[in-house]
C-alpha positions in Angstrom: 0.0 0.0 0.0 1.2 3.5 -0.8 0.4 6.6 1.4 0.0 9.9 -0.4 0.7 12.9 1.8 -0.1 16.5 0.9 0.2 19.5 3.1 -2.5 21.9 1.9 -2.2 25.6 2.8 -5.6 27.2 2.1 -5.9 30.9 1.4 -6.7 32.6 4.8 -10.4 33.2 5.2 -11.4 30.4 2.7 -11.1 27.5 5.1 -14.9 27.0 5.4 -15.4 27.1 1.7 -12.5 24.7 1.2 -14.0 22.2 3.7 -17.4 22.4 1.9 -15.7 21.8 -1.5 -13.6 18.9 -0.1 -16.8 17.2 1.2 -17.9 17.1 -2.4 -14.5 16.2 -3.8 -14.0 13.2 -1.5 -16.7 11.3 -3.3 -14.7 11.7 -6.5 -11.5 10.3 -5.3 -13.1 7.4 -3.4 -14.4 6.0 -6.7 -11.0 5.7 -8.4 -9.5 2.3 -9.0 -6.9 1.5 -6.4 -8.2 4.0 -3.8 -8.2 2.5 -0.3 -9.0 5.3 2.2 -8.4 8.9 3.0 -8.5 11.5 5.8 -8.3 15.2 5.9 -7.0 16.8 9.1 -6.8 20.5 10.1 -3.8 21.9 11.8 -4.3 23.3 15.3 -1.4 25.8 15.2 -2.0 27.0 11.7 -5.8 27.0 11.1 -5.6 27.4 7.3 -3.3 24.3 7.0 -4.6 20.8 6.3 -3.0 17.5 5.8 -4.5 15.1 3.3 -3.6 11.4 3.6 -4.7 9.0 0.9 -4.0 5.3 0.8 -3.6 3.7 -2.6 -3.0 0.1 -3.6 -0.3 1.2 -6.0 1.6 4.4 -6.7 0.3 4.3 -10.3 -3.3 4.3 -9.1 -2.6 7.9 -8.0 0.0 9.2 -10.4 -1.4 7.7 -13.6 -5.0 6.5 -12.8 -6.3 9.4 -10.8 -4.2 12.2 -12.2 -4.9 11.0 -15.7 -8.6 10.7 -15.3 -11.6 13.0 -16.1 -12.5 12.8 -12.4 -9.2 14.6 -11.6 -10.3 17.5 -13.7 -13.4 17.9 -11.6 -11.2 17.5 -8.4 -9.0 20.3 -9.7 -11.9 22.6 -10.4 -13.3 22.1 -6.9 -10.1 22.4 -4.9 -7.0 23.8 -6.6 -8.0 27.4 -6.5 -7.9 27.3 -2.6 -4.2 26.6 -2.3 -1.4 29.1 -1.8 1.2 27.9 -2.4 0.3 24.9 -4.5 1.0 21.8 -2.4 3.8 19.3 -2.7 2.6 15.8 -2.8 4.8 12.9 -1.7 4.3 9.2 -1.5 5.4 6.8 1.2 5.7 3.0 1.5 5.8 0.9 4.7 9.2 0.1 6.2 9.9 -3.6 6.4 12.0 -4.6 9.4 14.1 -7.7 9.0 15.6 -9.2 12.1 18.9 -10.8 11.7 19.4 -13.8 14.0 22.9 -14.5 15.2 
């Protein structure tokens, strides 16, 4: 499983509108092939900052499947105008620990 992490800095004063738009947008992403789950959390110290965590089965489900889809265009229309600056998105994979027996 791959974890997509995006720090979203929303233009000050537009937090409520962003949250309303995200409520609509989450139904878009949840229908994409390879989508597993997501959560959006709001920063306590910086009230216009959010973190979006999305679990994907494969990296390509996000980078090619979602970003290359018509649904992504709708996602962009709903959300991208709220960001300043535009977020950096990174992907993470689980760490596997191997124990060496001596």
